[in-house]
Each structure stands twice: as C-alpha cells, then as structure tokens.
PDB file of N, CA, C, O and CB in Angstrom:
ATOM      1  N   MET A   1      77.234  99.065  99.918  1.00  0.00           N
ATOM      2  CA  MET A   1      77.767  99.063 101.534  1.00  0.00           C
ATOM      3  C   MET A   1      78.817  97.677 101.514  1.00  0.00           C
ATOM      4  O   MET A   1      78.803  96.739 100.717  1.00  0.00           O
ATOM      5  CB  MET A   1      76.198  98.818 102.893  1.00  0.00           C
ATOM      6  N   LEU A   2      79.577  97.873 102.504  1.00  0.00           N
ATOM      7  CA  LEU A   2      80.923  96.857 102.464  1.00  0.00           C
ATOM      8  C   LEU A   2      80.294  95.645 103.519  1.00  0.00           C
ATOM      9  O   LEU A   2      79.419  95.838 104.364  1.00  0.00           O
ATOM     10  CB  LEU A   2      82.680  97.748 103.195  1.00  0.00           C
ATOM     11  N   TYR A   3      80.947  94.425 103.244  1.00  0.00           N
ATOM     12  CA  TYR A   3      80.714  93.565 104.331  1.00  0.00           C
ATOM     13  C   TYR A   3      81.504  93.814 105.577  1.00  0.00           C
ATOM     14  O   TYR A   3      82.517  94.505 105.477  1.00  0.00           O
ATOM     15  CB  TYR A   3      80.936  92.272 103.912  1.00  0.00           C
ATOM     16  N   TYR A   4      81.160  93.335 106.725  1.00  0.00           N
ATOM     17  CA  TYR A   4      81.733  93.480 107.877  1.00  0.00           C
ATOM     18  C   TYR A   4      82.084  92.176 108.324  1.00  0.00           C
ATOM     19  O   TYR A   4      81.175  91.464 108.751  1.00  0.00           O
ATOM     20  CB  TYR A   4      80.954  94.180 108.755  1.00  0.00           C
ATOM     21  N   ASN A   5      83.276  91.733 108.298  1.00  0.00           N
ATOM     22  CA  ASN A   5      83.881  90.648 108.938  1.00  0.00           C
ATOM     23  C   ASN A   5      84.202  90.749 110.766  1.00  0.00           C
ATOM     24  O   ASN A   5      85.174  91.335 111.243  1.00  0.00           O
ATOM     25  CB  ASN A   5      85.245  90.503 108.075  1.00  0.00           C
ATOM     26  N   PRO A   6      83.225  90.092 111.506  1.00  0.00           N
ATOM     27  CA  PRO A   6      83.584  90.493 112.765  1.00  0.00           C
ATOM     28  C   PRO A   6      84.790  89.620 113.382  1.00  0.00           C
ATOM     29  O   PRO A   6      85.056  89.679 114.582  1.00  0.00           O
ATOM     30  CB  PRO A   6      82.352  90.438 113.612  1.00  0.00           C
ATOM     31  N   ARG A   7      85.575  88.720 112.386  1.00  0.00           N
ATOM     32  CA  ARG A   7      86.787  88.297 113.073  1.00  0.00           C
ATOM     33  C   ARG A   7      87.843  89.125 112.697  1.00  0.00           C
ATOM     34  O   ARG A   7      88.947  88.663 112.984  1.00  0.00           O
ATOM     35  CB  ARG A   7      87.144  86.920 112.822  1.00  0.00           C
ATOM     36  N   LEU A   8      87.839  90.024 112.236  1.00  0.00           N
ATOM     37  CA  LEU A   8      89.034  91.127 112.112  1.00  0.00           C
ATOM     38  C   LEU A   8      89.169  91.979 112.951  1.00  0.00           C
ATOM     39  O   LEU A   8      90.227  92.605 113.021  1.00  0.00           O
ATOM     40  CB  LEU A   8      89.038  91.886 111.081  1.00  0.00           C
ATOM     41  N   LYS A   9      87.810  92.289 114.058  1.00  0.00           N
ATOM     42  CA  LYS A   9      87.952  93.146 114.890  1.00  0.00           C
ATOM     43  C   LYS A   9      89.279  92.997 116.171  1.00  0.00           C
ATOM     44  O   LYS A   9      89.915  93.884 116.741  1.00  0.00           O
ATOM     45  CB  LYS A   9      86.602  93.175 115.345  1.00  0.00           C
ATOM     46  N   THR A  10      89.350  91.350 116.315  1.00  0.00           N
ATOM     47  CA  THR A  10      90.472  90.696 117.078  1.00  0.00           C
ATOM     48  C   THR A  10      91.751  91.528 116.658  1.00  0.00           C
ATOM     49  O   THR A  10      92.454  92.238 117.376  1.00  0.00           O
ATOM     50  CB  THR A  10      90.628  89.033 116.708  1.00  0.00           C
ATOM     51  N   LYS A  11      91.853  91.293 115.493  1.00  0.00           N
ATOM     52  CA  LYS A  11      93.002  91.346 114.537  1.00  0.00           C
ATOM     53  C   LYS A  11      93.463  93.014 114.905  1.00  0.00           C
ATOM     54  O   LYS A  11      94.512  93.323 115.470  1.00  0.00           O
ATOM     55  CB  LYS A  11      92.464  90.978 112.694  1.00  0.00           C
ATOM     56  N   ALA A  12      92.541  93.845 114.495  1.00  0.00           N
ATOM     57  CA  ALA A  12      92.769  95.118 114.361  1.00  0.00           C
ATOM     58  C   ALA A  12      93.056  95.782 115.831  1.00  0.00           C
ATOM     59  O   ALA A  12      93.825  96.735 115.950  1.00  0.00           O
ATOM     60  CB  ALA A  12      91.602  95.699 113.615  1.00  0.00           C
ATOM     61  N   ARG A  13      92.421  95.236 116.856  1.00  0.00           N
ATOM     62  CA  ARG A  13      92.803  95.380 118.343  1.00  0.00           C
ATOM     63  C   ARG A  13      94.208  95.245 118.737  1.00  0.00           C
ATOM     64  O   ARG A  13      94.903  96.019 119.394  1.00  0.00           O
ATOM     65  CB  ARG A  13      92.111  94.405 119.121  1.00  0.00           C
ATOM     66  N   SER A  14      94.514  94.022 118.168  1.00  0.00           N
ATOM     67  CA  SER A  14      95.600  93.686 118.190  1.00  0.00           C
ATOM     68  C   SER A  14      97.016  94.397 117.946  1.00  0.00           C
ATOM     69  O   SER A  14      98.035  94.453 118.635  1.00  0.00           O
ATOM     70  CB  SER A  14      95.412  92.937 117.607  1.00  0.00           C
ATOM     71  N   GLN A  15      96.581  95.065 116.342  1.00  0.00           N
ATOM     72  CA  GLN A  15      97.414  95.860 115.748  1.00  0.00           C
ATOM     73  C   GLN A  15      97.729  97.144 116.108  1.00  0.00           C
ATOM     74  O   GLN A  15      98.696  97.810 115.741  1.00  0.00           O
ATOM     75  CB  GLN A  15      97.106  95.901 114.737  1.00  0.00           C
ATOM     76  N   ARG A  16      96.555  97.537 117.094  1.00  0.00           N
ATOM     77  CA  ARG A  16      96.657  99.052 117.596  1.00  0.00           C
ATOM     78  C   ARG A  16      97.422  98.804 118.841  1.00  0.00           C
ATOM     79  O   ARG A  16      98.329  99.558 119.194  1.00  0.00           O
ATOM     80  CB  ARG A  16      95.129  99.897 117.897  1.00  0.00           C
ATOM     81  N   ALA A  17      97.098  97.855 119.446  1.00  0.00           N
ATOM     82  CA  ALA A  17      97.868  97.647 120.915  1.00  0.00           C
ATOM     83  C   ALA A  17      99.705  97.166 120.715  1.00  0.00           C
ATOM     84  O   ALA A  17     100.507  97.169 121.649  1.00  0.00           O
ATOM     85  CB  ALA A  17      96.877  96.127 121.850  1.00  0.00           C
ATOM     86  N   ASN A  18      99.983  96.847 119.500  1.00  0.00           N
ATOM     87  CA  ASN A  18     101.043  96.781 119.403  1.00  0.00           C
ATOM     88  C   ASN A  18     101.708  97.277 117.958  1.00  0.00           C
ATOM     89  O   ASN A  18     102.167  96.568 117.063  1.00  0.00           O
ATOM     90  CB  ASN A  18     101.203  95.619 119.798  1.00  0.00           C
ATOM     91  N   PRO A  19     101.628  98.434 118.010  1.00  0.00           N
ATOM     92  CA  PRO A  19     102.418  99.293 116.745  1.00  0.00           C
ATOM     93  C   PRO A  19     103.407  99.020 116.394  1.00  0.00           C
ATOM     94  O   PRO A  19     104.228  98.589 117.203  1.00  0.00           O
ATOM     95  CB  PRO A  19     102.708 100.495 116.837  1.00  0.00           C
ATOM     96  N   THR A  20     103.718  99.164 115.053  1.00  0.00           N
ATOM     97  CA  THR A  20     105.262  99.023 114.841  1.00  0.00           C
ATOM     98  C   THR A  20     106.370 100.225 115.105  1.00  0.00           C
ATOM     99  O   THR A  20     106.011 101.296 115.593  1.00  0.00           O
ATOM    100  CB  THR A  20     105.412  98.667 113.405  1.00  0.00           C
ATOM    101  N   ASP A  21     107.304 100.045 114.858  1.00  0.00           N
ATOM    102  CA  ASP A  21     108.270 101.230 115.395  1.00  0.00           C
ATOM    103  C   ASP A  21     108.026 102.492 114.315  1.00  0.00           C
ATOM    104  O   ASP A  21     108.169 103.671 114.638  1.00  0.00           O
ATOM    105  CB  ASP A  21     110.090 100.688 115.406  1.00  0.00           C
ATOM    106  N   ALA A  22     107.642 102.047 113.002  1.00  0.00           N
ATOM    107  CA  ALA A  22     107.456 103.145 112.115  1.00  0.00           C
ATOM    108  C   ALA A  22     105.832 103.888 112.476  1.00  0.00           C
ATOM    109  O   ALA A  22     105.435 104.940 111.975  1.00  0.00           O
ATOM    110  CB  ALA A  22     107.612 102.487 110.457  1.00  0.00           C
ATOM    111  N   GLU A  23     105.193 103.170 113.301  1.00  0.00           N
ATOM    112  CA  GLU A  23     103.722 103.825 113.491  1.00  0.00           C
ATOM    113  C   GLU A  23     103.925 104.697 114.459  1.00  0.00           C
ATOM    114  O   GLU A  23     103.582 105.879 114.461  1.00  0.00           O
ATOM    115  CB  GLU A  23     102.505 102.873 113.900  1.00  0.00           C
ATOM    116  N   LEU A  24     104.624 103.965 115.489  1.00  0.00           N
ATOM    117  CA  LEU A  24     105.227 104.867 117.048  1.00  0.00           C
ATOM    118  C   LEU A  24     105.762 106.133 116.420  1.00  0.00           C
ATOM    119  O   LEU A  24     105.266 107.184 116.828  1.00  0.00           O
ATOM    120  CB  LEU A  24     106.761 103.988 118.109  1.00  0.00           C
ATOM    121  N   ARG A  25     106.547 106.186 115.640  1.00  0.00           N
ATOM    122  CA  ARG A  25     107.299 107.500 114.986  1.00  0.00           C
ATOM    123  C   ARG A  25     106.253 108.390 114.449  1.00  0.00           C
ATOM    124  O   ARG A  25     105.984 109.503 114.901  1.00  0.00           O
ATOM    125  CB  ARG A  25     108.365 107.132 113.715  1.00  0.00           C
ATOM    126  N   LEU A  26     105.677 107.802 113.433  1.00  0.00           N
ATOM    127  CA  LEU A  26     104.612 108.777 112.679  1.00  0.00           C
ATOM    128  C   LEU A  26     103.623 109.114 113.544  1.00  0.00           C
ATOM    129  O   LEU A  26     102.947 110.082 113.195  1.00  0.00           O
ATOM    130  CB  LEU A  26     103.903 108.176 111.430  1.00  0.00           C
ATOM    131  N   TRP A  27     103.281 108.476 114.806  1.00  0.00           N
ATOM    132  CA  TRP A  27     102.215 109.026 115.459  1.00  0.00           C
ATOM    133  C   TRP A  27     102.693 110.105 116.531  1.00  0.00           C
ATOM    134  O   TRP A  27     101.868 110.945 116.891  1.00  0.00           O
ATOM    135  CB  TRP A  27     101.420 107.908 116.074  1.00  0.00           C
ATOM    136  N   TYR A  28     103.912 110.124 117.030  1.00  0.00           N
ATOM    137  CA  TYR A  28     104.781 110.788 117.640  1.00  0.00           C
ATOM    138  C   TYR A  28     104.617 112.342 116.936  1.00  0.00           C
ATOM    139  O   TYR A  28     104.150 113.377 117.409  1.00  0.00           O
ATOM    140  CB  TYR A  28     106.189 110.026 117.516  1.00  0.00           C
ATOM    141  N   ARG A  29     105.120 112.086 115.795  1.00  0.00           N
ATOM    142  CA  ARG A  29     105.009 113.282 114.973  1.00  0.00           C
ATOM    143  C   ARG A  29     104.096 114.073 114.754  1.00  0.00           C
ATOM    144  O   ARG A  29     104.089 115.298 114.872  1.00  0.00           O
ATOM    145  CB  ARG A  29     105.212 113.111 114.041  1.00  0.00           C
ATOM    146  N   LEU A  30     103.042 113.146 114.318  1.00  0.00           N
ATOM    147  CA  LEU A  30     101.672 113.630 114.085  1.00  0.00           C
ATOM    148  C   LEU A  30     101.153 114.541 115.286  1.00  0.00           C
ATOM    149  O   LEU A  30     100.788 115.700 115.088  1.00  0.00           O
ATOM    150  CB  LEU A  30     100.713 112.384 113.884  1.00  0.00           C
ATOM    151  N   ARG A  31     101.144 113.877 116.680  1.00  0.00           N
ATOM    152  CA  ARG A  31     100.849 114.402 118.043  1.00  0.00           C
ATOM    153  C   ARG A  31     101.426 115.868 118.191  1.00  0.00           C
ATOM    154  O   ARG A  31     100.783 116.816 118.642  1.00  0.00           O
ATOM    155  CB  ARG A  31     101.488 113.425 119.165  1.00  0.00           C
ATOM    156  N   ARG A  32     103.015 115.921 117.648  1.00  0.00           N
ATOM    157  CA  ARG A  32     103.483 117.052 117.794  1.00  0.00           C
ATOM    158  C   ARG A  32     103.512 118.267 116.707  1.00  0.00           C
ATOM    159  O   ARG A  32     104.059 119.370 116.727  1.00  0.00           O
ATOM    160  CB  ARG A  32     104.553 116.739 118.154  1.00  0.00           C
ATOM    161  N   LYS A  33     102.881 117.754 115.968  1.00  0.00           N
ATOM    162  CA  LYS A  33     102.758 118.741 114.747  1.00  0.00           C
ATOM    163  C   LYS A  33     104.047 118.906 113.855  1.00  0.00           C
ATOM    164  O   LYS A  33     104.348 119.894 113.185  1.00  0.00           O
ATOM    165  CB  LYS A  33     102.387 120.194 115.290  1.00  0.00           C
ATOM    166  N   GLN A  34     104.791 117.639 114.002  1.00  0.00           N
ATOM    167  CA  GLN A  34     105.869 117.832 113.476  1.00  0.00           C
ATOM    168  C   GLN A  34     106.062 117.478 111.732  1.00  0.00           C
ATOM    169  O   GLN A  34     107.155 117.513 111.167  1.00  0.00           O
ATOM    170  CB  GLN A  34     106.682 117.099 114.364  1.00  0.00           C
ATOM    171  N   ILE A  35     104.910 117.178 111.135  1.00  0.00           N
ATOM    172  CA  ILE A  35     104.834 116.629 109.833  1.00  0.00           C
ATOM    173  C   ILE A  35     104.449 118.060 108.983  1.00  0.00           C
ATOM    174  O   ILE A  35     103.403 118.610 109.327  1.00  0.00           O
ATOM    175  CB  ILE A  35     103.642 115.288 109.738  1.00  0.00           C
ATOM    176  N   LEU A  36     105.126 118.592 108.055  1.00  0.00           N
ATOM    177  CA  LEU A  36     104.716 119.437 107.537  1.00  0.00           C
ATOM    178  C   LEU A  36     104.163 119.159 106.213  1.00  0.00           C
ATOM    179  O   LEU A  36     104.529 118.163 105.588  1.00  0.00           O
ATOM    180  CB  LEU A  36     105.518 120.216 107.621  1.00  0.00           C
ATOM    181  N   ALA A  37     103.283 120.001 105.738  1.00  0.00           N
ATOM    182  CA  ALA A  37     102.297 120.027 104.803  1.00  0.00           C
ATOM    183  C   ALA A  37     103.062 120.478 103.672  1.00  0.00           C
ATOM    184  O   ALA A  37     104.011 121.241 103.857  1.00  0.00           O
ATOM    185  CB  ALA A  37     101.096 120.864 105.153  1.00  0.00           C
ATOM    186  N   LEU A  38     102.724 120.058 102.435  1.00  0.00           N
ATOM    187  CA  LEU A  38     103.151 120.829 101.279  1.00  0.00           C
ATOM    188  C   LEU A  38     102.747 121.892 100.786  1.00  0.00           C
ATOM    189  O   LEU A  38     101.613 121.770 100.323  1.00  0.00           O
ATOM    190  CB  LEU A  38     103.117 120.296 100.442  1.00  0.00           C
ATOM    191  N   SER A  39     103.330 123.237 100.643  1.00  0.00           N
ATOM    192  CA  SER A  39     102.748 124.410 100.362  1.00  0.00           C
ATOM    193  C   SER A  39     101.641 124.009  99.154  1.00  0.00           C
ATOM    194  O   SER A  39     101.612 122.934  98.555  1.00  0.00           O
ATOM    195  CB  SER A  39     103.907 125.522  99.964  1.00  0.00           C
ATOM    196  N   GLN A  40     100.816 125.058  98.971  1.00  0.00           N
ATOM    197  CA  GLN A  40      99.551 124.804  97.746  1.00  0.00           C
ATOM    198  C   GLN A  40     100.606 124.747  96.587  1.00  0.00           C
ATOM    199  O   GLN A  40     100.610 123.657  96.014  1.00  0.00           O
ATOM    200  CB  GLN A  40      98.130 126.299  97.479  1.00  0.00           C
ATOM    201  N   ALA A  41     101.580 125.748  96.069  1.00  0.00           N
ATOM    202  CA  ALA A  41     102.306 125.932  95.131  1.00  0.00           C
ATOM    203  C   ALA A  41     102.970 124.682  94.647  1.00  0.00           C
ATOM    204  O   ALA A  41     102.833 124.258  93.500  1.00  0.00           O
ATOM    205  CB  ALA A  41     103.095 126.871  95.460  1.00  0.00           C
ATOM    206  N   GLU A  42     103.796 124.032  95.701  1.00  0.00           N
ATOM    207  CA  GLU A  42     104.489 122.922  95.537  1.00  0.00           C
ATOM    208  C   GLU A  42     103.712 121.733  95.196  1.00  0.00           C
ATOM    209  O   GLU A  42     104.105 120.958  94.324  1.00  0.00           O
ATOM    210  CB  GLU A  42     105.197 122.723  96.612  1.00  0.00           C
ATOM    211  N   TYR A  43     102.471 121.529  95.936  1.00  0.00           N
ATOM    212  CA  TYR A  43     101.294 120.254  95.525  1.00  0.00           C
ATOM    213  C   TYR A  43     100.769 120.704  94.162  1.00  0.00           C
ATOM    214  O   TYR A  43     100.222 119.848  93.467  1.00  0.00           O
ATOM    215  CB  TYR A  43      99.789 120.095  96.727  1.00  0.00           C
ATOM    216  N   ASP A  44     100.872 121.922  93.716  1.00  0.00           N
ATOM    217  CA  ASP A  44     100.180 121.873  92.354  1.00  0.00           C
ATOM    218  C   ASP A  44     101.526 121.700  91.261  1.00  0.00           C
ATOM    219  O   ASP A  44     101.287 121.140  90.191  1.00  0.00           O
ATOM    220  CB  ASP A  44      99.167 123.449  92.064  1.00  0.00           C
ATOM    221  N   LYS A  45     102.509 122.036  91.454  1.00  0.00           N
ATOM    222  CA  LYS A  45     103.672 121.898  90.795  1.00  0.00           C
ATOM    223  C   LYS A  45     103.829 120.173  90.514  1.00  0.00           C
ATOM    224  O   LYS A  45     104.127 119.706  89.414  1.00  0.00           O
ATOM    225  CB  LYS A  45     104.887 122.621  91.730  1.00  0.00           C
ATOM    226  N   ARG A  46     103.587 119.432  91.632  1.00  0.00           N
ATOM    227  CA  ARG A  46     104.096 118.212  91.893  1.00  0.00           C
ATOM    228  C   ARG A  46     103.080 117.604  90.812  1.00  0.00           C
ATOM    229  O   ARG A  46     103.553 117.080  89.804  1.00  0.00           O
ATOM    230  CB  ARG A  46     104.074 117.681  93.527  1.00  0.00           C
ATOM    231  N   ARG A  47     101.804 117.659  90.988  1.00  0.00           N
ATOM    232  CA  ARG A  47     100.619 117.242  90.199  1.00  0.00           C
ATOM    233  C   ARG A  47     100.690 117.342  88.838  1.00  0.00           C
ATOM    234  O   ARG A  47     100.689 116.392  88.055  1.00  0.00           O
ATOM    235  CB  ARG A  47      99.530 117.923  90.539  1.00  0.00           C
ATOM    236  N   SER A  48     100.762 118.689  88.521  1.00  0.00           N
ATOM    237  CA  SER A  48     101.187 119.105  87.205  1.00  0.00           C
ATOM    238  C   SER A  48     102.152 118.181  86.474  1.00  0.00           C
ATOM    239  O   SER A  48     101.996 117.634  85.382  1.00  0.00           O
ATOM    240  CB  SER A  48     101.791 120.401  87.316  1.00  0.00           C
ATOM    241  N   GLU A  49     103.339 118.118  87.439  1.00  0.00           N
ATOM    242  CA  GLU A  49     104.643 117.030  86.674  1.00  0.00           C
ATOM    243  C   GLU A  49     103.709 115.600  86.322  1.00  0.00           C
ATOM    244  O   GLU A  49     103.710 114.982  85.257  1.00  0.00           O
ATOM    245  CB  GLU A  49     106.303 116.502  88.107  1.00  0.00           C
ATOM    246  N   TYR A  50     103.084 115.355  87.307  1.00  0.00           N
ATOM    247  CA  TYR A  50     102.714 113.834  87.235  1.00  0.00           C
ATOM    248  C   TYR A  50     101.491 113.632  85.940  1.00  0.00           C
ATOM    249  O   TYR A  50     101.402 112.700  85.140  1.00  0.00           O
ATOM    250  CB  TYR A  50     102.024 113.309  88.935  1.00  0.00           C
ATOM    251  N   LEU A  51     100.692 114.758  86.059  1.00  0.00           N
ATOM    252  CA  LEU A  51      99.858 114.582  84.797  1.00  0.00           C
ATOM    253  C   LEU A  51     100.817 114.569  83.453  1.00  0.00           C
ATOM    254  O   LEU A  51     100.763 113.748  82.537  1.00  0.00           O
ATOM    255  CB  LEU A  51      98.737 115.848  84.702  1.00  0.00           C
ATOM    256  N   GLU A  52     101.680 115.660  83.575  1.00  0.00           N
ATOM    257  CA  GLU A  52     102.303 115.674  82.149  1.00  0.00           C
ATOM    258  C   GLU A  52     103.162 114.381  81.685  1.00  0.00           C
ATOM    259  O   GLU A  52     103.424 114.150  80.504  1.00  0.00           O
ATOM    260  CB  GLU A  52     103.272 116.926  82.066  1.00  0.00           C
ATOM    261  N   GLN A  53     103.484 113.733  82.555  1.00  0.00           N
ATOM    262  CA  GLN A  53     104.221 112.202  82.402  1.00  0.00           C
ATOM    263  C   GLN A  53     103.174 111.778  81.848  1.00  0.00           C
ATOM    264  O   GLN A  53     103.630 110.970  81.039  1.00  0.00           O
ATOM    265  CB  GLN A  53     104.750 111.230  83.731  1.00  0.00           C
ATOM    266  N   TRP A  54     102.126 111.774  81.739  1.00  0.00           N
ATOM    267  CA  TRP A  54     100.924 110.888  81.014  1.00  0.00           C
ATOM    268  C   TRP A  54     100.460 111.663  79.914  1.00  0.00           C
ATOM    269  O   TRP A  54      99.342 111.449  79.445  1.00  0.00           O
ATOM    270  CB  TRP A  54      99.599 110.540  81.980  1.00  0.00           C
ATOM    271  N   GLY A  55     101.332 112.683  79.387  1.00  0.00           N
ATOM    272  CA  GLY A  55     100.943 113.433  78.016  1.00  0.00           C
ATOM    273  C   GLY A  55      99.952 114.346  78.350  1.00  0.00           C
ATOM    274  O   GLY A  55      99.673 114.995  77.342  1.00  0.00           O
ATOM    275  N   LEU A  56      99.127 114.776  79.556  1.00  0.00           N
ATOM    276  CA  LEU A  56      98.209 115.598  79.720  1.00  0.00           C
ATOM    277  C   LEU A  56      98.917 117.183  79.790  1.00  0.00           C
ATOM    278  O   LEU A  56     100.057 117.443  80.177  1.00  0.00           O
ATOM    279  CB  LEU A  56      97.423 115.102  80.962  1.00  0.00           C
ATOM    280  N   ARG A  57      98.022 118.012  79.363  1.00  0.00           N
ATOM    281  CA  ARG A  57      98.421 119.398  79.473  1.00  0.00           C
ATOM    282  C   ARG A  57      97.978 120.267  80.385  1.00  0.00           C
ATOM    283  O   ARG A  57      96.808 120.526  80.104  1.00  0.00           O
ATOM    284  CB  ARG A  57      98.204 119.955  78.482  1.00  0.00           C
ATOM    285  N   VAL A  58      98.303 120.811  81.278  1.00  0.00           N
ATOM    286  CA  VAL A  58      97.728 121.485  82.433  1.00  0.00           C
ATOM    287  C   VAL A  58      97.736 123.056  82.038  1.00  0.00           C
ATOM    288  O   VAL A  58      98.603 123.673  81.418  1.00  0.00           O
ATOM    289  CB  VAL A  58      98.609 121.145  83.833  1.00  0.00           C
ATOM    290  N   TYR A  59      96.463 123.538  82.604  1.00  0.00           N
ATOM    291  CA  TYR A  59      96.345 125.120  82.148  1.00  0.00           C
ATOM    292  C   TYR A  59      96.023 125.684  83.592  1.00  0.00           C
ATOM    293  O   TYR A  59      95.418 124.929  84.352  1.00  0.00           O
ATOM    294  CB  TYR A  59      94.971 125.529  80.850  1.00  0.00           C
ATOM    295  N   ALA A  60      96.353 126.862  84.006  1.00  0.00           N
ATOM    296  CA  ALA A  60      96.224 127.302  85.337  1.00  0.00           C
ATOM    297  C   ALA A  60      95.482 128.577  84.988  1.00  0.00           C
ATOM    298  O   ALA A  60      95.838 129.464  84.212  1.00  0.00           O
ATOM    299  CB  ALA A  60      97.631 127.465  86.187  1.00  0.00           C
ATOM    300  N   LEU A  61      94.221 128.478  85.822  1.00  0.00           N
ATOM    301  CA  LEU A  61      93.258 129.832  85.589  1.00  0.00           C
ATOM    302  C   LEU A  61      93.098 130.432  86.958  1.00  0.00           C
ATOM    303  O   LEU A  61      92.760 129.961  88.043  1.00  0.00           O
ATOM    304  CB  LEU A  61      91.636 129.486  84.928  1.00  0.00           C
ATOM    305  N   THR A  62      93.551 131.958  86.433  1.00  0.00           N
ATOM    306  CA  THR A  62      93.911 132.884  87.805  1.00  0.00           C
ATOM    307  C   THR A  62      92.419 133.776  87.856  1.00  0.00           C
ATOM    308  O   THR A  62      91.890 134.400  86.936  1.00  0.00           O
ATOM    309  CB  THR A  62      95.607 134.132  87.564  1.00  0.00           C
ATOM    310  N   ILE A  63      92.009 133.619  89.094  1.00  0.00           N
ATOM    311  CA  ILE A  63      90.829 134.554  89.287  1.00  0.00           C
ATOM    312  C   ILE A  63      91.309 135.713  90.036  1.00  0.00           C
ATOM    313  O   ILE A  63      92.122 135.538  90.944  1.00  0.00           O
ATOM    314  CB  ILE A  63      89.622 133.890  90.050  1.00  0.00           C
ATOM    315  N   GLY A  64      90.842 136.993  89.715  1.00  0.00           N
ATOM    316  CA  GLY A  64      91.330 137.729  90.424  1.00  0.00           C
ATOM    317  C   GLY A  64      90.287 138.423  91.759  1.00  0.00           C
ATOM    318  O   GLY A  64      89.202 137.909  92.032  1.00  0.00           O
ATOM    319  N   LYS A  65      90.744 139.456  92.379  1.00  0.00           N
ATOM    320  CA  LYS A  65      89.989 139.656  93.533  1.00  0.00           C
ATOM    321  C   LYS A  65      88.538 140.175  93.091  1.00  0.00           C
ATOM    322  O   LYS A  65      87.583 140.039  93.856  1.00  0.00           O
ATOM    323  CB  LYS A  65      90.745 140.660  94.486  1.00  0.00           C
ATOM    324  N   SER A  66      88.409 140.749  91.883  1.00  0.00           N
ATOM    325  CA  SER A  66      87.374 141.412  91.431  1.00  0.00           C
ATOM    326  C   SER A  66      86.388 140.630  91.108  1.00  0.00           C
ATOM    327  O   SER A  66      85.228 141.042  91.128  1.00  0.00           O
ATOM    328  CB  SER A  66      87.650 142.147  90.497  1.00  0.00           C
ATOM    329  N   CYS A  67      86.704 139.406  90.768  1.00  0.00           N
ATOM    330  CA  CYS A  67      85.713 138.119  90.048  1.00  0.00           C
ATOM    331  C   CYS A  67      85.156 137.541  91.206  1.00  0.00           C
ATOM    332  O   CYS A  67      83.979 137.206  91.073  1.00  0.00           O
ATOM    333  CB  CYS A  67      86.563 136.798  89.096  1.00  0.00           C
ATOM    334  N   ARG A  68      85.679 137.327  92.321  1.00  0.00           N
ATOM    335  CA  ARG A  68      85.444 136.749  93.479  1.00  0.00           C
ATOM    336  C   ARG A  68      84.085 137.047  94.020  1.00  0.00           C
ATOM    337  O   ARG A  68      83.739 138.224  93.919  1.00  0.00           O
ATOM    338  CB  ARG A  68      86.429 137.101  94.342  1.00  0.00           C
ATOM    339  N   LYS A  69      83.450 136.417  94.441  1.00  0.00           N
ATOM    340  CA  LYS A  69      82.149 136.905  95.238  1.00  0.00           C
ATOM    341  C   LYS A  69      82.323 136.924  96.724  1.00  0.00           C
ATOM    342  O   LYS A  69      81.396 137.281  97.450  1.00  0.00           O
ATOM    343  CB  LYS A  69      80.901 135.966  94.950  1.00  0.00           C
TER     344      LYS A  69
END
C-alpha cells in the first residue's frame, strides 16, 4: 500500500484550480472528443516496430471466425 502524505492535498487542489495552458487545451479537446485514438492496426504496427528495435521478433496469429467461441 502506498503511503499517503496529507500535505500534498493542498498542493494538488492548487494545481487543479490553476491548470497550465497545455492542460486547459488538453481538457478542452478531451471534453469535445477531439483526441483521435490510433486504429488497432496502427497501434500494432508501432508496437511491433518498437519491439523489433530491441531485437525481438513479432509473430501475428490470426484466428478465423470458425475458431472463435
């Protein structure tokens, strides 16, 4: 379990009350659903490239509809 420091509560409240410009822009876009998520294919491609940089091989298994329950 993590130790709770009650002195941090005041600082956290202050930071929430006075967000940075970047935080304001981020929350603005999140509220309006303007942040686009990567497609699954793009995510898989980036992950594979990252792993391959470390010398790991990536194999993809395809499960057909007849194999799914």
